[in-house]
N, C-alpha and C positions, 0 to 999 in steps of 0.2 A: 448669431454666435452660440446661443444656448442649444439649439437643435443638434448641431454636429457633436457637441460635447455630450449631450444626453445620449445620443446614438452610440457614441464610443463607449460610454460607461455601461450601457445595456449590453453591448456586444461583448465587453470584457466579462461581465457577470455571467452571461449565457455560456461563453466559452469555458470559464472556470467551472461552472456547474456541469457541463458536458464532460470535461476531463475528470472531475471528481466522480461522476456516475460511472464513467468507463472504468476507472481504477477500482471502484468498489465492486463492480459486477464482473470484472475479469477474473479468470481462474488464478489460483496461487502460483501455479507453474509459469504462467505467462508473466506474472508480476516479477518472479525471480529472474527469469530470462532478461526482462527489461532492466532490472536493477543491476544485473551482472554486466550487461553491455555498457552501462555508464562507468564502470571501473572506478569506484570511488577511492580516492586517496584519503585515508583516515586521518591525515595530519590536519586538514582544514575542517571548518565547520560543516560545509556541504558534504564532505566525505563521511564525517561522523554521523550526520543525519541519515545519509543513505545506508550506512552500515546498520544503524539501529532499525531502520525501516525494513531492511533485508532480513534481519533477525526476527522481527515480528511476523513477517510473511512466512519465513521458514517454520516458525512455531505453529502458525496457522495450518500449514500443510502437514506437519508431522503429528500434531495432537488430535485433530478431529474434534468431535463434540464430547466424547467420553460419557455419553448419556446411557449407554446400555451396559448390562452386566458382563458382556463378552468383550469389553474394551481391552486392548492390550495393556500389559503391565506398565509400560512407559507412560501411558496416558493417565493411569490411576496414580502413579507416583508424581507426575507433574501437577496434578490438580490438588494436591494436598496443601 
């Protein structure tokens, strides 16, 4: 009885790790497309969470790193 349960737990942990790594390594535009396809309804908890996640990804795409002196003005304003 212990072996199948242990195998199931390991499989869930490995799957969660793979999904997390794929999310973190995927480009921001792909993340936005995926989040837009989910069409969140902002009335519920899940929809609000998706909307916040989409805003963070959009900020990631718009702002860049702002490390150089030639960064656009909107990046310098957002980093204050």
